[in-house]
C-alpha positions as CSV (number, residue, x, y, z in Angstrom):
1,M,-0.2,-0.1,0.1
2,F,1.5,3.6,-0.7
3,Q,1.8,6.4,1.4
4,T,-0.3,9.6,0.6
5,D,0.5,13.0,1.7
6,M,-2.9,14.0,2.8
7,F,-1.8,17.9,2.6
8,S,-1.6,17.1,-1.2
9,M,-5.1,15.4,-1.3
10,L,-6.4,18.6,0.6
11,A,-4.5,20.7,-1.8
12,D,-6.6,19.5,-4.9
13,A,-9.8,20.2,-3.3
14,A,-11.7,23.5,-3.0
15,P,-10.5,25.6,0.1
16,L,-12.8,25.6,2.9
17,P,-13.7,28.9,4.8
18,Q,-12.7,29.6,8.2
19,Q,-10.2,26.8,8.7
20,E,-8.0,26.0,11.3
21,H,-4.7,24.6,10.5
22,A,-2.4,22.1,12.5
23,E,1.1,21.9,12.2
24,A,1.9,19.6,9.5
25,P,2.9,16.1,10.2
26,D,6.0,14.5,8.8
27,P,4.7,12.5,5.7
28,R,7.3,9.9,6.3
29,Q,5.5,8.8,9.1
30,L,3.0,5.4,8.3
31,L,-0.5,6.9,9.8
32,D,-1.9,3.5,11.7
33,A,-3.8,3.2,14.6
34,P,-1.0,3.3,17.1
35,A,0.3,6.4,15.3
36,V,-2.9,8.2,15.8
37,I,-3.1,7.2,19.3
38,A,0.4,8.5,19.8
39,R,-0.3,11.9,17.9
40,I,-3.5,12.1,20.4
41,A,-1.7,11.3,23.8
42,R,1.0,14.2,22.7
43,V,-1.5,16.9,22.5
44,S,-4.5,15.8,24.9
45,K,-5.1,15.7,28.4
46,R,-8.2,13.3,27.8
47,P,-6.7,10.9,25.3
48,R,-9.3,8.5,25.6
49,Y,-12.1,10.7,25.1
50,T,-10.6,12.4,22.1
51,L,-10.0,9.0,20.5
52,L,-13.5,7.7,21.2
53,L,-14.6,11.3,19.7
54,L,-12.4,11.0,16.5
55,N,-14.3,7.4,16.2
56,L,-17.6,9.1,16.6
57,I,-16.8,11.9,14.1
58,A,-15.3,9.2,11.4
59,R,-18.4,7.4,11.8
60,A,-21.0,10.4,11.2
61,A,-18.3,11.5,8.4
62,D,-19.6,11.2,4.4
63,A,-17.9,9.8,1.9
64,K,-15.4,12.8,1.6
65,G,-15.1,12.5,5.6
66,S,-17.1,15.6,6.3
67,A,-19.2,15.6,9.6
68,G,-21.5,18.0,10.1
69,P,-23.0,21.1,10.7
70,Y,-26.1,18.8,11.0
71,V,-26.5,15.0,11.8
72,W,-29.7,13.3,11.5
73,Q,-31.2,11.3,14.1
74,D,-34.7,9.9,15.0
75,G,-35.7,12.1,12.0
76,R,-34.6,15.6,13.1
77,R,-31.5,17.8,12.6
78,I,-29.1,18.0,15.4
79,G,-25.7,20.2,15.4
80,I,-22.9,17.8,15.6
81,R,-21.5,19.2,18.4
82,D,-24.6,18.4,20.1
83,W,-24.8,15.1,18.7
84,L,-21.3,14.4,19.8
85,A,-21.8,15.9,23.3
86,D,-25.2,13.5,23.5
87,A,-23.2,10.3,22.3
88,M,-20.7,10.9,24.8
89,L,-23.3,11.5,27.8
90,P,-23.0,7.9,29.0
91,L,-19.2,8.9,30.1
92,A,-20.5,11.5,32.6
93,Q,-23.1,8.9,34.2
94,R,-20.2,7.6,35.9
95,D,-18.8,10.7,37.1
96,H,-18.4,11.2,40.7
97,R,-19.4,14.5,40.2
98,R,-22.5,14.1,38.9
99,V,-23.9,12.8,42.4
100,A,-23.1,16.3,43.6
101,L,-24.8,18.0,40.5
102,V,-27.8,15.8,41.1
103,E,-27.8,17.5,44.9
104,K,-27.3,20.7,43.8
105,V,-29.9,20.9,41.3
106,R,-32.2,19.5,43.6
107,A,-31.5,22.3,45.9
108,D,-31.6,24.9,43.4
109,L,-34.8,23.7,41.9
110,A,-36.2,23.6,45.7
111,R,-34.9,27.0,46.4
112,R,-36.7,28.7,43.1
113,G,-39.8,26.7,43.9
114,A,-39.8,24.7,40.9
115,L,-39.5,21.2,42.6
116,P,-42.7,19.5,42.4
117,S,-44.2,17.9,45.5
118,D,-44.7,14.6,43.6
119,E,-41.4,12.2,44.4
120,R,-41.9,11.0,40.7
121,L,-42.4,14.4,39.0
122,A,-39.4,16.1,41.1
123,E,-37.3,12.8,40.2
124,Q,-38.0,13.5,36.4
125,A,-37.5,17.5,36.6
126,I,-34.2,16.7,38.4
127,D,-33.2,14.1,35.5
128,R,-33.9,16.8,32.8
129,E,-32.0,20.0,34.5
130,V,-29.2,17.4,35.3
131,R,-29.1,16.6,31.6
132,T,-29.7,20.0,30.3
133,R,-26.0,20.9,32.3
134,V,-24.5,17.6,31.4
135,L,-24.5,18.1,27.9
136,Q,-23.5,22.0,28.0
137,S,-20.6,20.8,29.8
138,G,-20.3,18.1,27.2
139,R,-20.5,20.6,24.1
140,C,-17.3,22.5,26.3
141,S,-15.4,18.8,26.1
142,V,-16.2,18.0,22.8
143,S,-14.6,21.3,21.6
144,R,-11.8,21.2,23.6
145,S,-11.2,17.4,22.4
146,V,-11.8,18.8,18.7
147,S,-9.1,21.4,19.3
148,D,-6.6,18.8,20.2
149,L,-7.4,16.6,17.1
150,V,-7.0,19.9,15.1
151,R,-3.7,20.4,16.9
152,A,-3.0,16.6,16.4
153,G,-3.5,17.1,12.5
154,L,-6.2,14.8,12.7
155,V,-9.1,16.9,11.8
156,R,-9.6,19.9,10.3
157,R,-12.4,22.4,11.8
158,W,-14.4,25.1,9.8
159,Y,-17.7,27.0,10.5
160,Q,-20.9,26.9,7.9
161,G,-23.6,29.3,8.5
162,Y,-24.4,32.9,8.7
163,R,-21.3,35.4,9.4
164,V,-21.8,38.0,12.1
165,D,-19.2,40.3,13.5
166,H,-19.4,39.1,16.9
167,H,-16.3,38.2,19.6
168,N,-17.9,34.5,19.6
169,R,-16.5,33.3,16.3
170,G,-19.3,30.8,16.2
171,A,-22.3,33.0,16.9
172,Q,-24.7,31.6,14.3
173,R,-22.7,29.1,12.8
174,E,-21.8,25.5,13.3
175,A,-19.0,23.5,13.1
176,V,-18.0,21.1,10.4
177,Y,-15.4,18.5,11.2
178,T,-13.5,16.9,8.5
179,I,-11.3,13.9,8.6
180,P,-8.6,13.3,6.0
181,A,-8.5,9.8,4.3
182,E,-5.4,8.4,5.8
183,V,-6.9,9.1,9.1
184,R,-10.2,7.4,8.5
185,R,-7.9,4.6,6.8
186,A,-6.0,4.5,10.1
187,L,-9.4,4.2,12.1
188,G,-10.6,1.0,9.6
189,H,-13.2,3.1,8.0
190,S,-13.8,2.5,4.5
191,V,-12.4,5.6,2.2
């Protein structure tokens, strides 16, 4: 199998708007699963989470390796970052901080007078609020891990949508993640 320089493949494609560029990886390095793991380990404080996220992005990607700005799930359109945060939610279920969050939410709802007196309804309200907070935190975790993947040269991130002058460059725009063909191959995905 011959080694293809991913940057020469990308040079043939039309340039994407608002791309983030990573350092150019050594083209002589064979990209296989251990090499992907090594790159992630060099740049990420949470390499296991980041590797799982990369695999999810690869699974959601189209034939050209792009995932986003939306993913279809159960007949509705979801932003890629929300979809990824939701997919990673089971990891947060085991977190010891979740127990503390449940108690904090219970206290917040009681203080606001929003906690139903019926125990079953109260638990449902607490679960909804905990899920909302965990997903919001998950969106931040996804963004940090994708930034690690961009730094590792495994993903390109750009934004699609309406552009406005705003300090938050993602305002009214949604992220699109593109995984080069050699990375998808290294992960065992067909190209």
